[in-house]
Biopython code that builds the backbone (N, CA, C, O; Angstrom):
import numpy as np
from Bio.PDB.StructureBuilder import StructureBuilder

atoms = [
    (1, "MET", "N", (-8.022, 20.759, -25.725)),
    (1, "MET", "CA", (-8.357, 20.374, -24.387)),
    (1, "MET", "C", (-7.171, 19.673, -23.738)),
    (1, "MET", "O", (-6.905, 19.850, -22.549)),
    (2, "GLU", "N", (-6.467, 18.880, -24.530)),
    (2, "GLU", "CA", (-5.309, 18.193, -23.965)),
    (2, "GLU", "C", (-4.269, 19.194, -23.478)),
    (2, "GLU", "O", (-3.706, 19.038, -22.394)),
    (3, "ARG", "N", (-4.020, 20.211, -24.278)),
    (3, "ARG", "CA", (-3.028, 21.220, -23.892)),
    (3, "ARG", "C", (-3.468, 21.945, -22.626)),
    (3, "ARG", "O", (-2.657, 22.180, -21.730)),
    (4, "ARG", "N", (-4.738, 22.298, -22.551)),
    (4, "ARG", "CA", (-5.241, 22.993, -21.353)),
    (4, "ARG", "C", (-5.158, 22.084, -20.125)),
    (4, "ARG", "O", (-4.793, 22.526, -19.036)),
    (5, "ALA", "N", (-5.498, 20.825, -20.313)),
    (5, "ALA", "CA", (-5.430, 19.878, -19.195)),
    (5, "ALA", "C", (-3.994, 19.743, -18.699)),
    (5, "ALA", "O", (-3.741, 19.776, -17.495)),
    (6, "ARG", "N", (-3.051, 19.589, -19.636)),
    (6, "ARG", "CA", (-1.638, 19.463, -19.244)),
    (6, "ARG", "C", (-1.131, 20.712, -18.545)),
    (6, "ARG", "O", (-0.477, 20.636, -17.505)),
    (7, "SER", "N", (-1.445, 21.881, -19.135)),
    (7, "SER", "CA", (-0.901, 23.127, -18.572)),
    (7, "SER", "C", (-1.495, 23.458, -17.207)),
    (7, "SER", "O", (-0.874, 24.177, -16.426)),
    (8, "ASN", "N", (-2.682, 22.947, -16.909)),
    (8, "ASN", "CA", (-3.319, 23.217, -15.613)),
    (8, "ASN", "C", (-3.324, 21.992, -14.700)),
    (8, "ASN", "O", (-3.952, 21.989, -13.641)),
    (9, "ASN", "N", (-2.604, 20.945, -15.137)),
    (9, "ASN", "CA", (-2.497, 19.721, -14.344)),
    (9, "ASN", "C", (-3.882, 19.173, -13.973)),
    (9, "ASN", "O", (-4.168, 18.876, -12.814)),
    (10, "ARG", "N", (-4.729, 19.053, -15.005)),
    (10, "ARG", "CA", (-6.090, 18.546, -14.804)),
    (10, "ARG", "C", (-6.336, 17.399, -15.766)),
    (10, "ARG", "O", (-5.590, 17.205, -16.726)),
    (11, "THR", "N", (-7.381, 16.649, -15.499)),
    (11, "THR", "CA", (-7.736, 15.557, -16.406)),
    (11, "THR", "C", (-8.513, 16.113, -17.594)),
    (11, "THR", "O", (-9.115, 17.185, -17.531)),
    (12, "ILE", "N", (-8.477, 15.345, -18.676)),
    (12, "ILE", "CA", (-9.254, 15.731, -19.868)),
    (12, "ILE", "C", (-10.729, 15.824, -19.507)),
    (12, "ILE", "O", (-11.425, 16.736, -19.952)),
    (13, "GLU", "N", (-11.198, 14.894, -18.710)),
    (13, "GLU", "CA", (-12.612, 14.884, -18.320)),
    (13, "GLU", "C", (-12.985, 16.162, -17.572)),
    (13, "GLU", "O", (-14.062, 16.713, -17.800)),
    (14, "ALA", "N", (-12.120, 16.638, -16.691)),
    (14, "ALA", "CA", (-12.400, 17.871, -15.945)),
    (14, "ALA", "C", (-12.451, 19.072, -16.883)),
    (14, "ALA", "O", (-13.304, 19.948, -16.740)),
    (15, "VAL", "N", (-11.534, 19.103, -17.840)),
    (15, "VAL", "CA", (-11.513, 20.211, -18.809)),
    (15, "VAL", "C", (-12.746, 20.138, -19.702)),
    (15, "VAL", "O", (-13.345, 21.165, -20.021)),
    (16, "ARG", "N", (-13.128, 18.926, -20.108)),
    (16, "ARG", "CA", (-14.324, 18.758, -20.940)),
    (16, "ARG", "C", (-15.574, 19.220, -20.187)),
    (16, "ARG", "O", (-16.447, 19.869, -20.764)),
    (17, "LYS", "N", (-15.655, 18.885, -18.900)),
    (17, "LYS", "CA", (-16.796, 19.322, -18.084)),
    (17, "LYS", "C", (-16.851, 20.844, -17.998)),
    (17, "LYS", "O", (-17.920, 21.449, -18.084)),
    (18, "GLU", "N", (-15.673, 21.450, -17.827)),
    (18, "GLU", "CA", (-15.603, 22.911, -17.772)),
    (18, "GLU", "C", (-16.086, 23.515, -19.094)),
    (18, "GLU", "O", (-16.859, 24.474, -19.097)),
    (19, "ALA", "N", (-15.630, 22.953, -20.212)),
    (19, "ALA", "CA", (-16.041, 23.442, -21.531)),
    (19, "ALA", "C", (-17.542, 23.271, -21.731)),
    (19, "ALA", "O", (-18.206, 24.166, -22.253)),
    (20, "ASP", "N", (-18.077, 22.126, -21.318)),
    (20, "ASP", "CA", (-19.525, 21.903, -21.421)),
    (20, "ASP", "C", (-20.296, 22.943, -20.623)),
    (20, "ASP", "O", (-21.347, 23.413, -21.059)),
    (21, "GLY", "N", (-19.779, 23.300, -19.463)),
    (21, "GLY", "CA", (-20.420, 24.335, -18.647)),
    (21, "GLY", "C", (-20.453, 25.670, -19.366)),
    (21, "GLY", "O", (-21.460, 26.377, -19.336)),
    (22, "TYR", "N", (-19.327, 26.018, -20.026)),
    (22, "TYR", "CA", (-19.283, 27.271, -20.783)),
    (22, "TYR", "C", (-20.280, 27.239, -21.942)),
    (22, "TYR", "O", (-20.960, 28.229, -22.213)),
    (23, "LEU", "N", (-20.361, 26.096, -22.623)),
    (23, "LEU", "CA", (-21.308, 25.980, -23.738)),
    (23, "LEU", "C", (-22.746, 26.119, -23.260)),
    (23, "LEU", "O", (-23.557, 26.788, -23.901)),
    (24, "ASP", "N", (-23.058, 25.491, -22.141)),
    (24, "ASP", "CA", (-24.409, 25.624, -21.582)),
    (24, "ASP", "C", (-24.707, 27.071, -21.215)),
    (24, "ASP", "O", (-25.836, 27.540, -21.363)),
    (25, "GLU", "N", (-23.688, 27.769, -20.737)),
    (25, "GLU", "CA", (-23.864, 29.159, -20.308)),
    (25, "GLU", "C", (-24.172, 30.081, -21.481)),
    (25, "GLU", "O", (-24.990, 30.992, -21.354)),
    (26, "ILE", "N", (-23.524, 29.853, -22.622)),
    (26, "ILE", "CA", (-23.704, 30.772, -23.752)),
    (26, "ILE", "C", (-24.767, 30.315, -24.747)),
    (26, "ILE", "O", (-25.158, 31.083, -25.626)),
    (27, "ALA", "N", (-25.237, 29.079, -24.622)),
    (27, "ALA", "CA", (-26.242, 28.565, -25.560)),
    (27, "ALA", "C", (-27.580, 29.262, -25.342)),
    (27, "ALA", "O", (-27.952, 29.594, -24.216)),
    (28, "THR", "N", (-28.284, 29.473, -26.432)),
    (28, "THR", "CA", (-29.586, 30.122, -26.348)),
    (28, "THR", "C", (-30.648, 29.152, -25.839)),
    (28, "THR", "O", (-30.567, 27.943, -26.056)),
    (29, "ASP", "N", (-31.617, 29.699, -25.175)),
    (29, "ASP", "CA", (-32.764, 28.918, -24.716)),
    (29, "ASP", "C", (-33.953, 29.399, -25.545)),
    (29, "ASP", "O", (-34.701, 30.282, -25.125)),
    (30, "LEU", "N", (-34.112, 28.811, -26.717)),
    (30, "LEU", "CA", (-35.092, 29.268, -27.695)),
    (30, "LEU", "C", (-36.510, 28.971, -27.233)),
    (30, "LEU", "O", (-36.844, 27.836, -26.891)),
    (31, "ASN", "N", (-37.338, 30.012, -27.229)),
    (31, "ASN", "CA", (-38.741, 29.873, -26.866)),
    (31, "ASN", "C", (-39.556, 30.379, -28.058)),
    (31, "ASN", "O", (-39.543, 31.575, -28.353)),
    (32, "LEU", "N", (-40.264, 29.478, -28.746)),
    (32, "LEU", "CA", (-40.986, 29.859, -29.963)),
    (32, "LEU", "C", (-42.047, 30.924, -29.723)),
    (32, "LEU", "O", (-42.348, 31.707, -30.624)),
    (33, "THR", "N", (-42.611, 30.967, -28.538)),
    (33, "THR", "CA", (-43.599, 32.003, -28.231)),
    (33, "THR", "C", (-42.953, 33.381, -28.337)),
    (33, "THR", "O", (-43.526, 34.300, -28.924)),
    (34, "TYR", "N", (-41.760, 33.519, -27.766)),
    (34, "TYR", "CA", (-41.057, 34.800, -27.831)),
    (34, "TYR", "C", (-40.588, 35.112, -29.248)),
    (34, "TYR", "O", (-40.593, 36.271, -29.661)),
    (35, "VAL", "N", (-40.185, 34.090, -29.991)),
    (35, "VAL", "CA", (-39.763, 34.300, -31.375)),
    (35, "VAL", "C", (-40.933, 34.824, -32.201)),
    (35, "VAL", "O", (-40.774, 35.776, -32.965)),
    (36, "ARG", "N", (-42.096, 34.216, -32.053)),
    (36, "ARG", "CA", (-43.278, 34.656, -32.815)),
    (36, "ARG", "C", (-43.728, 36.047, -32.390)),
    (36, "ARG", "O", (-44.132, 36.855, -33.226)),
    (37, "LEU", "N", (-43.659, 36.325, -31.103)),
    (37, "LEU", "CA", (-44.002, 37.658, -30.609)),
    (37, "LEU", "C", (-43.038, 38.696, -31.184)),
    (37, "LEU", "O", (-43.454, 39.770, -31.620)),
    (38, "GLY", "N", (-41.754, 38.365, -31.180)),
    (38, "GLY", "CA", (-40.753, 39.265, -31.753)),
    (38, "GLY", "C", (-40.969, 39.487, -33.233)),
    (38, "GLY", "O", (-40.808, 40.603, -33.728)),
    (39, "GLU", "N", (-41.335, 38.426, -33.948)),
    (39, "GLU", "CA", (-41.608, 38.546, -35.378)),
    (39, "GLU", "C", (-42.764, 39.510, -35.631)),
    (39, "GLU", "O", (-42.678, 40.378, -36.500)),
    (40, "ARG", "N", (-43.829, 39.355, -34.879)),
    (40, "ARG", "CA", (-44.987, 40.251, -35.058)),
    (40, "ARG", "C", (-44.627, 41.695, -34.727)),
    (40, "ARG", "O", (-45.005, 42.621, -35.444)),
    (41, "LEU", "N", (-43.896, 41.873, -33.639)),
    (41, "LEU", "CA", (-43.512, 43.220, -33.223)),
    (41, "LEU", "C", (-42.611, 43.871, -34.266)),
    (41, "LEU", "O", (-42.845, 45.011, -34.668)),
    (42, "LEU", "N", (-41.578, 43.147, -34.705)),
    (42, "LEU", "CA", (-40.657, 43.718, -35.689)),
    (42, "LEU", "C", (-41.334, 43.952, -37.032)),
    (42, "LEU", "O", (-41.038, 44.942, -37.702)),
    (43, "THR", "N", (-42.237, 43.064, -37.442)),
    (43, "THR", "CA", (-42.978, 43.274, -38.688)),
    (43, "THR", "C", (-43.794, 44.553, -38.610)),
    (43, "THR", "O", (-43.825, 45.335, -39.560)),
    (44, "TRP", "N", (-44.453, 44.767, -37.480)),
    (44, "TRP", "CA", (-45.237, 45.997, -37.313)),
    (44, "TRP", "C", (-44.322, 47.219, -37.347)),
    (44, "TRP", "O", (-44.639, 48.217, -37.996)),
    (45, "ILE", "N", (-43.193, 47.143, -36.652)),
    (45, "ILE", "CA", (-42.256, 48.279, -36.623)),
    (45, "ILE", "C", (-41.754, 48.583, -38.027)),
    (45, "ILE", "O", (-41.786, 49.736, -38.460)),
    (46, "TRP", "N", (-41.282, 47.545, -38.756)),
    (46, "TRP", "CA", (-40.739, 47.784, -40.098)),
    (46, "TRP", "C", (-41.802, 48.352, -41.035)),
    (46, "TRP", "O", (-41.517, 49.257, -41.820)),
    (47, "ASN", "N", (-43.010, 47.832, -40.957)),
    (47, "ASN", "CA", (-44.079, 48.343, -41.820)),
    (47, "ASN", "C", (-44.486, 49.755, -41.445)),
    (47, "ASN", "O", (-45.011, 50.490, -42.281)),
    (48, "THR", "N", (-44.252, 50.143, -40.203)),
    (48, "THR", "CA", (-44.592, 51.488, -39.754)),
    (48, "THR", "C", (-43.530, 52.508, -40.162)),
    (48, "THR", "O", (-43.863, 53.616, -40.584)),
    (49, "ILE", "N", (-42.250, 52.136, -40.039)),
    (49, "ILE", "CA", (-41.200, 53.137, -40.277)),
    (49, "ILE", "C", (-40.636, 53.117, -41.694)),
    (49, "ILE", "O", (-39.966, 54.065, -42.102)),
    (50, "TYR", "N", (-40.897, 52.046, -42.453)),
    (50, "TYR", "CA", (-40.372, 51.969, -43.816)),
    (50, "TYR", "C", (-41.509, 51.885, -44.824)),
    (50, "TYR", "O", (-42.552, 51.288, -44.555)),
    (51, "ASP", "N", (-41.292, 52.497, -46.002)),
    (51, "ASP", "CA", (-42.282, 52.461, -47.076)),
    (51, "ASP", "C", (-42.217, 51.171, -47.887)),
    (51, "ASP", "O", (-43.221, 50.745, -48.458)),
    (52, "GLY", "N", (-41.075, 50.566, -47.938)),
    (52, "GLY", "CA", (-40.911, 49.352, -48.733)),
    (52, "GLY", "C", (-39.468, 49.202, -49.154)),
    (52, "GLY", "O", (-38.567, 49.791, -48.557)),
    (53, "ILE", "N", (-39.258, 48.414, -50.180)),
    (53, "ILE", "CA", (-37.909, 48.160, -50.678)),
    (53, "ILE", "C", (-37.816, 48.688, -52.097)),
    (53, "ILE", "O", (-38.647, 48.363, -52.945)),
    (54, "ASP", "N", (-36.804, 49.501, -52.352)),
    (54, "ASP", "CA", (-36.531, 49.976, -53.703)),
    (54, "ASP", "C", (-35.467, 49.071, -54.305)),
    (54, "ASP", "O", (-34.421, 48.837, -53.699)),
    (55, "LEU", "N", (-35.738, 48.572, -55.483)),
    (55, "LEU", "CA", (-34.817, 47.662, -56.133)),
    (55, "LEU", "C", (-34.379, 48.259, -57.457)),
    (55, "LEU", "O", (-35.209, 48.579, -58.307)),
    (56, "ASP", "N", (-33.078, 48.406, -57.627)),
    (56, "ASP", "CA", (-32.511, 48.905, -58.874)),
    (56, "ASP", "C", (-32.317, 47.705, -59.798)),
    (56, "ASP", "O", (-31.285, 47.035, -59.753)),
    (57, "VAL", "N", (-33.311, 47.444, -60.626)),
    (57, "VAL", "CA", (-33.329, 46.249, -61.467)),
    (57, "VAL", "C", (-32.164, 46.238, -62.452)),
    (57, "VAL", "O", (-31.585, 45.182, -62.706)),
    (58, "ASP", "N", (-31.814, 47.390, -63.008)),
    (58, "ASP", "CA", (-30.699, 47.442, -63.965)),
    (58, "ASP", "C", (-29.388, 47.033, -63.305)),
    (58, "ASP", "O", (-28.607, 46.271, -63.876)),
    (59, "SER", "N", (-29.153, 47.539, -62.108)),
    (59, "SER", "CA", (-27.925, 47.173, -61.390)),
    (59, "SER", "C", (-27.930, 45.701, -61.006)),
    (59, "SER", "O", (-26.895, 45.037, -61.046)),
    (60, "LEU", "N", (-29.087, 45.201, -60.639)),
    (60, "LEU", "CA", (-29.195, 43.788, -60.295)),
    (60, "LEU", "C", (-28.887, 42.916, -61.511)),
    (60, "LEU", "O", (-28.239, 41.877, -61.383)),
    (61, "ASP", "N", (-29.341, 43.327, -62.671)),
    (61, "ASP", "CA", (-29.033, 42.591, -63.899)),
    (61, "ASP", "C", (-27.532, 42.596, -64.176)),
    (61, "ASP", "O", (-26.977, 41.594, -64.628)),
    (62, "MET", "N", (-26.874, 43.728, -63.904)),
    (62, "MET", "CA", (-25.420, 43.801, -64.086)),
    (62, "MET", "C", (-24.709, 42.816, -63.154)),
    (62, "MET", "O", (-23.744, 42.162, -63.552)),
    (63, "VAL", "N", (-25.183, 42.717, -61.933)),
    (63, "VAL", "CA", (-24.593, 41.779, -60.973)),
    (63, "VAL", "C", (-24.804, 40.343, -61.450)),
    (63, "VAL", "O", (-23.894, 39.519, -61.361)),
    (64, "LYS", "N", (-25.984, 40.046, -61.949)),
    (64, "LYS", "CA", (-26.265, 38.696, -62.456)),
    (64, "LYS", "C", (-25.336, 38.345, -63.621)),
    (64, "LYS", "O", (-24.832, 37.225, -63.702)),
    (65, "GLN", "N", (-25.112, 39.300, -64.515)),
    (65, "GLN", "CA", (-24.210, 39.063, -65.647)),
    (65, "GLN", "C", (-22.776, 38.861, -65.169)),
    (65, "GLN", "O", (-22.067, 37.991, -65.674)),
    (66, "ALA", "N", (-22.354, 39.655, -64.205)),
    (66, "ALA", "CA", (-20.999, 39.516, -63.664)),
    (66, "ALA", "C", (-20.825, 38.160, -62.994)),
    (66, "ALA", "O", (-19.751, 37.562, -63.069)),
    (67, "ALA", "N", (-21.873, 37.674, -62.340)),
    (67, "ALA", "CA", (-21.807, 36.383, -61.647)),
    (67, "ALA", "C", (-21.613, 35.225, -62.623)),
    (67, "ALA", "O", (-21.101, 34.171, -62.244)),
    (68, "LYS", "N", (-22.012, 35.415, -63.857)),
    (68, "LYS", "CA", (-21.824, 34.365, -64.860)),
    (68, "LYS", "C", (-20.367, 34.278, -65.310)),
    (68, "LYS", "O", (-19.915, 33.234, -65.779)),
    (69, "LYS", "N", (-19.634, 35.388, -65.162)),
    (69, "LYS", "CA", (-18.255, 35.455, -65.655)),
    (69, "LYS", "C", (-17.215, 35.142, -64.585)),
    (69, "LYS", "O", (-16.130, 34.651, -64.896)),
    (70, "ALA", "N", (-17.538, 35.421, -63.347)),
    (70, "ALA", "CA", (-16.547, 35.249, -62.275)),
    (70, "ALA", "C", (-17.259, 35.146, -60.935)),
    (70, "ALA", "O", (-18.418, 35.543, -60.810)),
    (71, "PRO", "N", (-16.567, 34.614, -59.936)),
    (71, "PRO", "CA", (-17.171, 34.558, -58.598)),
    (71, "PRO", "C", (-17.389, 35.967, -58.048)),
    (71, "PRO", "O", (-16.606, 36.877, -58.318)),
    (72, "LEU", "N", (-18.441, 36.129, -57.287)),
    (72, "LEU", "CA", (-18.730, 37.416, -56.660)),
    (72, "LEU", "C", (-18.366, 37.354, -55.186)),
    (72, "LEU", "O", (-18.509, 36.320, -54.535)),
    (73, "VAL", "N", (-17.898, 38.471, -54.679)),
    (73, "VAL", "CA", (-17.611, 38.591, -53.252)),
    (73, "VAL", "C", (-18.484, 39.721, -52.721)),
    (73, "VAL", "O", (-18.351, 40.872, -53.138)),
    (74, "TYR", "N", (-19.374, 39.383, -51.801)),
    (74, "TYR", "CA", (-20.239, 40.384, -51.189)),
    (74, "TYR", "C", (-19.583, 40.863, -49.905)),
    (74, "TYR", "O", (-19.194, 40.057, -49.060)),
    (75, "VAL", "N", (-19.461, 42.164, -49.764)),
    (75, "VAL", "CA", (-18.852, 42.744, -48.575)),
    (75, "VAL", "C", (-19.911, 43.582, -47.873)),
    (75, "VAL", "O", (-20.322, 44.619, -48.394)),
    (76, "PRO", "N", (-20.358, 43.150, -46.701)),
    (76, "PRO", "CA", (-21.400, 43.906, -45.998)),
    (76, "PRO", "C", (-20.871, 45.225, -45.460)),
    (76, "PRO", "O", (-19.697, 45.351, -45.111)),
    (77, "CYS", "N", (-21.741, 46.174, -45.403)),
    (77, "CYS", "CA", (-21.417, 47.475, -44.822)),
    (77, "CYS", "C", (-22.479, 47.748, -43.768)),
    (77, "CYS", "O", (-23.513, 48.351, -44.056)),
    (78, "HIS", "N", (-22.219, 47.302, -42.555)),
    (78, "HIS", "CA", (-23.210, 47.426, -41.493)),
    (78, "HIS", "C", (-23.113, 48.792, -40.828)),
    (78, "HIS", "O", (-22.062, 49.179, -40.316)),
    (79, "LYS", "N", (-24.204, 49.497, -40.845)),
    (79, "LYS", "CA", (-24.259, 50.782, -40.162)),
    (79, "LYS", "C", (-25.077, 50.682, -38.893)),
    (79, "LYS", "O", (-25.087, 51.597, -38.070)),
    (80, "SER", "N", (-25.771, 49.551, -38.743)),
    (80, "SER", "CA", (-26.584, 49.352, -37.545)),
    (80, "SER", "C", (-26.876, 47.868, -37.384)),
    (80, "SER", "O", (-26.473, 47.052, -38.213)),
    (81, "HIS", "N", (-27.563, 47.535, -36.339)),
    (81, "HIS", "CA", (-27.941, 46.145, -36.117)),
    (81, "HIS", "C", (-29.258, 45.803, -36.819)),
    (81, "HIS", "O", (-29.727, 44.670, -36.713)),
    (82, "ILE", "N", (-29.851, 46.740, -37.519)),
    (82, "ILE", "CA", (-31.129, 46.516, -38.195)),
    (82, "ILE", "C", (-30.993, 45.465, -39.293)),
    (82, "ILE", "O", (-31.977, 44.815, -39.645)),
    (83, "ASP", "N", (-29.789, 45.287, -39.839)),
    (83, "ASP", "CA", (-29.587, 44.355, -40.949)),
    (83, "ASP", "C", (-30.073, 42.952, -40.634)),
    (83, "ASP", "O", (-30.733, 42.327, -41.464)),
    (84, "TYR", "N", (-29.764, 42.457, -39.470)),
    (84, "TYR", "CA", (-30.139, 41.079, -39.169)),
    (84, "TYR", "C", (-31.461, 40.964, -38.440)),
    (84, "TYR", "O", (-31.935, 39.848, -38.228)),
    (85, "LEU", "N", (-32.068, 42.051, -38.054)),
    (85, "LEU", "CA", (-33.381, 41.987, -37.420)),
    (85, "LEU", "C", (-34.441, 41.846, -38.491)),
    (85, "LEU", "O", (-35.629, 41.774, -38.178)),
]
sb = StructureBuilder()
sb.init_structure("model")
sb.init_model(0)
sb.init_chain("A")
sb.init_seg("    ")
for serial, (resi, resn, name, xyz) in enumerate(atoms, 1):
    if name == "N":
        sb.init_residue(resn, " ", resi, " ")
    sb.init_atom(name, np.array(xyz, "f"), 0.0, 1.0, " ", f" {name:<3s}", serial, name[0])
structure = sb.get_structure()
């Protein structure tokens, strides 16, 4: 902020106010009613289009054993936005 204030010949307070405005602009306005509605809708959608989760237990056991010997690095492979929904 100091560098921005100096380069634009402004006070720190003015730059801080500007930054606060940007933060207010991008901050979410969380409404629990909409969150719960979204949860119900997405749960219905997922249960409608997917049969369930298949878990390869043998491979999972291999990962657990590897984790005991060394740190694991998980690298996501996102093909869609469904991962975080």
